C-alpha positions as CSV (number, residue, x, y, z in Angstrom):
1,M,12.9,-71.4,50.8
2,R,15.2,-73.4,52.7
3,R,15.8,-77.0,53.4
4,D,13.5,-77.7,55.8
5,E,10.7,-75.4,54.0
6,L,11.3,-77.1,50.9
7,E,10.5,-80.5,52.6
8,H,7.6,-79.0,54.6
9,V,6.1,-77.9,51.5
10,L,6.6,-81.8,49.8
11,R,5.2,-83.7,52.6
12,A,1.7,-81.4,52.1
13,A,1.8,-82.3,47.9
14,G,2.3,-85.6,49.3
15,A,-0.4,-85.8,52.0
16,I,-3.0,-83.8,49.7
17,T,-2.4,-86.1,46.7
18,G,-1.0,-89.5,47.9
19,V,2.4,-89.3,45.2
20,E,5.5,-89.5,46.9
21,T,7.9,-88.7,44.1
22,W,8.5,-84.8,43.1
23,V,10.4,-83.5,40.0
24,I,11.4,-79.6,41.4
25,V,12.0,-77.9,38.7
26,G,13.2,-74.0,38.9
27,S,15.3,-71.8,41.2
28,Q,14.6,-74.5,44.1
29,A,16.3,-77.5,43.0
30,I,19.4,-76.5,43.7
31,L,18.3,-77.6,47.8
32,G,18.6,-81.0,46.7
33,A,22.2,-81.4,46.3
34,V,23.1,-78.1,48.4
35,P,20.7,-78.6,51.6
36,N,22.4,-75.5,53.3
37,A,22.9,-73.5,50.1
38,P,24.0,-69.4,50.1
39,K,21.6,-67.1,51.6
40,E,21.2,-65.3,47.8
41,L,19.7,-68.2,46.5
42,L,17.1,-68.9,49.4
43,V,14.8,-66.4,48.3
44,S,12.4,-67.6,46.2
45,Q,9.3,-68.3,48.7
46,E,7.7,-71.0,45.6
47,V,8.4,-74.5,44.2
48,D,8.1,-75.3,40.9
49,L,6.9,-79.1,41.2
50,Y,5.6,-82.1,39.3
51,A,4.1,-85.4,39.7
52,L,5.7,-87.8,36.9
53,G,2.2,-89.4,35.1
54,D,0.2,-87.7,37.4
55,E,-0.6,-84.1,35.3
56,A,-3.6,-83.2,38.1
57,A,-1.4,-84.0,41.3
58,S,-0.5,-80.1,40.2
59,D,-3.7,-78.9,40.1
60,L,-4.2,-80.1,42.8
61,V,-1.3,-78.8,44.4
62,D,-1.2,-75.7,42.9
63,G,-4.9,-75.3,44.6
64,S,-3.9,-76.5,47.9
65,I,-1.7,-75.0,48.8
66,G,-0.3,-72.8,46.6
67,E,-0.1,-68.6,45.5
68,K,-1.9,-66.6,48.4
69,S,-4.0,-70.2,49.9
70,P,-4.3,-70.4,53.6
71,F,-1.2,-72.3,53.5
72,H,1.1,-69.9,51.8
73,E,-0.5,-67.0,53.5
74,S,0.5,-69.7,57.4
75,F,4.5,-70.3,56.6
76,G,5.3,-67.5,53.4
77,Y,5.9,-69.6,50.9
78,Y,4.0,-72.3,48.7
79,A,4.0,-74.5,46.4
80,H,3.3,-73.9,42.4
81,G,2.6,-76.8,40.5
82,V,3.7,-76.8,37.4
83,G,3.8,-79.5,34.6
84,R,6.2,-81.8,32.7
85,E,6.3,-78.8,29.8
86,T,8.1,-76.6,32.1
87,A,11.7,-77.2,32.0
88,I,13.3,-79.1,28.6
89,L,16.2,-79.8,28.8
90,P,18.7,-80.0,25.9
91,S,18.8,-83.2,24.4
92,R,22.9,-83.3,24.6
């Protein structure tokens, strides 16, 4: 997934849910800091994301623009709505 594709997913997720801010976890998070990441980091078709304080938004995104959805079939990439617990970081 390229940066412009990530931005497309985020716009679509926002349009579906009304949520403006998303947390991206997993391999595609690199695209926030490195928009022109090496091609080895761009092979994933999915972006894992969730909205802080709105667990229902993840389910809505997953069902609307998730794997095997018309969005995925049309564009070749998709969103995977996940929960906050997906990425547990160390306390230090």
